[in-house]
C-alpha positions as CSV (number, residue, x, y, z in Angstrom):
1,X,162.2,66.3,-15.8
2,X,164.3,67.4,-18.8
3,X,163.0,65.6,-22.0
4,X,165.5,63.4,-23.9
5,X,166.2,64.9,-27.3
6,X,166.7,62.6,-30.3
7,X,169.8,63.3,-32.5
8,X,170.3,61.8,-35.9
9,X,173.8,61.8,-37.5
10,X,173.1,61.3,-41.2
11,X,175.6,60.9,-43.9
12,X,176.1,59.6,-47.4
13,X,179.3,57.9,-46.1
14,X,180.2,56.4,-42.8
15,X,178.7,59.1,-40.6
16,X,181.9,59.4,-38.7
17,X,182.4,63.1,-39.5
18,X,178.8,64.0,-38.6
19,X,179.0,62.1,-35.3
20,X,182.3,63.6,-34.4
21,X,181.3,67.2,-35.0
22,X,177.9,66.7,-33.6
23,X,179.1,65.2,-30.4
24,X,181.6,68.1,-29.9
25,X,178.8,70.6,-30.3
26,X,176.3,68.8,-28.1
27,X,178.8,68.6,-25.2
28,X,178.2,72.3,-24.9
29,X,174.8,71.5,-23.4
30,X,175.8,69.3,-20.4
31,X,172.4,69.7,-18.7
32,X,170.5,68.1,-21.5
33,X,170.2,64.4,-22.4
34,X,170.6,63.2,-26.0
35,X,169.8,59.9,-27.6
36,X,172.0,59.3,-30.7
37,X,171.1,57.6,-33.9
38,X,173.5,57.2,-36.8
39,X,172.2,56.6,-40.3
40,X,175.1,56.1,-42.7
41,X,175.2,55.7,-46.5
42,X,172.2,57.7,-47.3
43,X,173.1,57.9,-51.0
44,X,169.8,57.5,-52.8
45,X,166.4,59.1,-52.8
46,X,164.8,55.9,-51.4
47,X,167.2,55.9,-48.4
48,X,166.6,59.6,-47.8
49,X,162.8,59.1,-47.8
50,X,163.2,56.2,-45.4
51,X,165.4,58.2,-43.1
52,X,162.9,61.1,-43.2
53,X,160.0,58.7,-42.3
54,X,162.0,57.3,-39.4
55,X,162.6,60.8,-38.0
56,X,158.9,61.6,-38.4
57,X,158.0,58.5,-36.4
58,X,160.4,59.5,-33.7
59,X,158.9,63.0,-33.6
60,X,155.4,61.6,-33.3
61,X,156.5,59.3,-30.5
62,X,158.4,61.9,-28.5
63,X,156.4,65.0,-29.2
64,X,159.7,66.8,-30.1
65,X,161.3,67.3,-33.5
66,X,164.6,65.5,-33.9
67,X,167.9,67.2,-34.4
68,X,169.9,66.2,-37.5
69,X,173.6,66.6,-38.0
70,X,173.9,66.2,-41.7
71,X,176.9,65.7,-44.0
72,X,175.1,64.5,-47.1
73,X,176.6,66.4,-50.0
74,X,173.7,66.0,-52.5
75,X,171.3,68.9,-52.1
76,X,168.4,66.9,-53.5
77,X,168.9,64.2,-50.8
78,X,169.2,66.9,-48.1
79,X,165.9,68.4,-49.3
80,X,164.2,65.0,-48.9
81,X,165.6,64.6,-45.4
82,X,164.3,68.1,-44.6
83,X,160.8,66.9,-45.3
84,X,160.9,65.1,-41.9
85,X,160.4,68.4,-40.2
86,X,163.5,67.9,-38.1
87,X,166.0,70.7,-37.2
88,X,168.5,70.3,-40.0
89,X,172.1,71.3,-39.2
90,X,174.2,71.0,-42.4
91,X,177.8,70.6,-41.4
92,X,179.2,71.8,-44.8
93,X,176.8,74.7,-45.4
94,X,178.7,77.2,-43.2
95,X,182.0,76.5,-44.9
96,X,181.4,75.8,-48.5
97,X,180.2,79.3,-49.6
98,X,183.1,81.3,-47.9
99,X,185.6,78.7,-49.2
100,X,184.3,79.0,-52.8
101,X,184.6,82.8,-52.6
102,X,188.1,82.6,-51.1
103,X,189.4,79.9,-53.5
104,X,187.7,81.3,-56.6
105,X,186.3,77.9,-57.6
106,X,183.2,75.8,-57.0
107,X,183.2,72.7,-54.9
108,X,183.0,69.2,-56.6
109,X,180.8,67.1,-54.4
110,X,182.0,63.6,-53.9
111,X,180.5,61.0,-51.5
112,X,182.7,59.4,-48.8
113,X,185.9,61.2,-49.7
114,X,186.7,62.2,-46.2
115,X,187.2,58.6,-45.0
116,X,188.0,57.0,-48.3
117,X,191.3,55.7,-49.6
118,X,192.4,58.9,-51.1
119,X,196.1,58.8,-50.1
120,X,197.2,55.1,-50.2
121,X,200.6,55.9,-48.8
122,X,199.1,57.7,-45.8
123,X,196.7,54.8,-45.3
124,X,199.5,52.3,-45.4
125,X,201.5,54.3,-42.9
126,X,198.6,54.2,-40.5
127,X,198.2,50.4,-40.9
128,X,202.0,50.0,-40.4
129,X,201.8,52.1,-37.3
130,X,199.0,50.1,-35.9
131,X,200.9,46.9,-36.4
132,X,203.9,48.5,-34.7
133,X,201.7,49.4,-31.7
134,X,200.4,45.8,-31.5
135,X,203.9,44.2,-31.6
136,X,205.3,46.7,-29.1
137,X,202.5,46.4,-26.6
138,X,203.2,45.9,-22.9
139,X,206.9,45.5,-23.4
140,X,206.6,42.5,-25.8
141,X,209.2,43.9,-28.1
142,X,211.6,46.3,-26.5
143,X,213.5,47.4,-29.6
144,X,212.2,50.9,-29.7
145,X,214.5,52.3,-32.4
146,X,211.5,52.9,-34.7
147,X,209.2,54.4,-32.1
148,X,207.9,57.9,-32.2
149,X,206.7,57.7,-28.6
150,X,206.9,55.2,-25.7
151,X,204.2,55.4,-23.1
152,X,205.3,54.4,-19.6
153,X,203.1,53.6,-16.6
154,X,201.7,51.0,-14.3
155,X,199.5,48.3,-15.7
156,X,196.0,49.4,-16.8
157,X,196.7,53.1,-16.8
158,X,195.6,53.6,-20.4
159,X,198.8,53.0,-22.4
160,X,197.5,50.4,-24.9
161,X,194.3,52.2,-26.1
162,X,196.2,55.5,-26.4
163,X,198.9,53.9,-28.5
164,X,196.4,52.3,-30.8
165,X,194.5,55.5,-31.2
166,X,197.6,57.5,-32.1
167,X,198.6,54.8,-34.6
168,X,195.3,54.4,-36.4
169,X,194.4,58.1,-36.5
170,X,197.8,59.8,-36.9
171,X,200.2,57.1,-38.2
172,X,202.3,57.4,-35.0
173,X,204.6,54.5,-34.2
174,X,203.7,54.2,-30.5
175,X,205.0,51.6,-28.1
176,X,204.2,51.2,-24.4
177,X,206.1,49.8,-21.5
178,X,204.4,48.6,-18.2
179,X,206.4,49.3,-15.1
180,X,206.6,46.1,-12.9
181,X,206.7,46.1,-9.1
182,X,210.4,45.3,-9.2
183,X,211.2,48.2,-11.4
184,X,209.0,50.5,-9.3
185,X,210.8,49.4,-6.1
186,X,214.2,50.2,-7.7
187,X,213.1,53.8,-8.1
188,X,215.1,54.0,-11.3
189,X,214.3,54.1,-15.0
190,X,214.5,50.6,-16.4
191,X,217.8,50.0,-18.2
192,X,216.1,49.1,-21.5
193,X,214.3,52.5,-21.6
194,X,217.3,54.7,-20.9
195,X,218.5,55.0,-24.5
196,X,215.0,56.3,-25.5
197,X,214.6,58.9,-22.8
198,X,213.5,61.6,-25.3
199,X,210.7,59.4,-26.5
200,X,209.2,58.6,-23.1
201,X,206.0,59.9,-21.7
202,X,204.4,58.9,-18.4
203,X,200.8,58.0,-17.8
204,X,199.4,57.9,-14.3
205,X,195.9,57.4,-12.9
206,X,193.9,57.8,-9.6
207,X,194.5,54.7,-7.5
208,X,190.8,54.2,-6.8
209,X,190.0,54.3,-10.5
210,X,192.9,51.9,-11.2
211,X,191.6,49.5,-8.6
212,X,188.1,49.5,-10.3
213,X,189.7,48.8,-13.7
214,X,191.9,46.0,-12.4
215,X,189.1,44.5,-10.3
216,X,187.0,44.2,-13.5
217,X,189.9,42.4,-15.2
218,X,191.2,40.2,-12.4
219,X,188.6,40.2,-9.6
220,X,189.8,39.3,-6.1
221,X,193.5,39.3,-7.0
222,X,196.3,41.0,-5.1
223,X,197.0,42.9,-8.3
224,X,193.6,44.6,-8.0
225,X,193.8,45.6,-4.3
226,X,193.6,49.3,-3.5
227,X,196.8,49.0,-1.4
228,X,198.8,47.7,-4.4
229,X,197.3,50.3,-6.7
230,X,198.2,53.1,-4.4
231,X,201.7,51.9,-3.9
232,X,202.4,51.4,-7.6
233,X,200.9,54.8,-8.7
234,X,202.9,56.6,-6.0
235,X,206.1,54.9,-7.0
236,X,205.5,55.6,-10.7
237,X,204.8,59.3,-10.1
238,X,207.9,59.5,-8.0
239,X,209.9,57.9,-10.8
240,X,208.5,60.4,-13.4
241,X,209.5,63.3,-11.2
242,X,213.0,61.9,-10.5
243,X,213.7,61.2,-14.1
244,X,212.1,64.5,-15.3
245,X,209.6,62.7,-17.5
246,X,206.6,64.6,-18.8
247,X,203.4,62.9,-17.6
248,X,199.6,63.3,-17.2
249,X,196.8,61.6,-15.4
250,X,194.3,59.6,-17.5
251,X,191.7,59.4,-14.8
252,X,189.2,61.9,-16.2
253,X,190.8,62.3,-19.6
254,X,189.6,60.9,-22.9
255,X,191.9,58.9,-25.2
256,X,191.6,61.7,-27.8
257,X,192.8,64.3,-25.3
258,X,195.6,62.1,-23.9
259,X,196.9,61.5,-27.5
260,X,196.8,65.2,-28.4
261,X,198.6,66.2,-25.2
262,X,201.3,63.5,-25.7
263,X,201.9,64.5,-29.3
264,X,202.0,68.2,-28.4
265,X,204.4,67.6,-25.5
266,X,206.8,65.6,-27.5
267,X,206.6,67.9,-30.5
268,X,205.2,65.3,-32.9
269,X,203.3,66.9,-35.7
270,X,201.3,64.3,-37.5
271,X,197.8,65.0,-38.7
272,X,194.7,62.9,-38.9
273,X,194.1,63.6,-42.6
């Protein structure tokens, strides 16, 4: 049996950067099992010593040294963490030296700057986009003049979480429109969407997976039957083809990947930072 490896994401800020990068790297080892621990705001010697002791305790209990994905910028704190005996992977180390050489200047270490309020205008744009996604969710407000993108698909195909992800991370004004049974039966793009054709992107999903999602939300309902799910998905995919709308399946696709593909397909170039 493959032993479970313990992974610590340690940061002097939120730990989001460490966890994001670390997760991406560890997915390259699909046959191994990892248990994750995030320790954020390690910004003092006392906290670093406590984190190191926690890792030593884990090593003693498992018989294996932990793996640490580290984004602490203070070298002294990193040295204290290293006393744990864990495998220390410093996210910044591989980049800082070459960048200092290329830019001809030394770095100025600052804690938490990656996810701090550095650009207030950019932050406000993300908040406004999030509010837009909420007010234009599930066809509640169908005035899409201010939309960057409108996701179209059957109910529970992943439209809402994708819209919120694009809004919060990229500042994209994303709306979504659920196709009703009546609209699917008409085999025609809903009238209210026609003026915004260039902003439309279709999401589809495997009917069996859709049935599972709907069953969890409304168990025993007609809405959640496999027959209805199959019919709606087939009609939606036919509509996308007839109307020449770009689309993708969300069945085995993460929200991050869906969002990236949607933005790329529609030529929307907005960045996370």
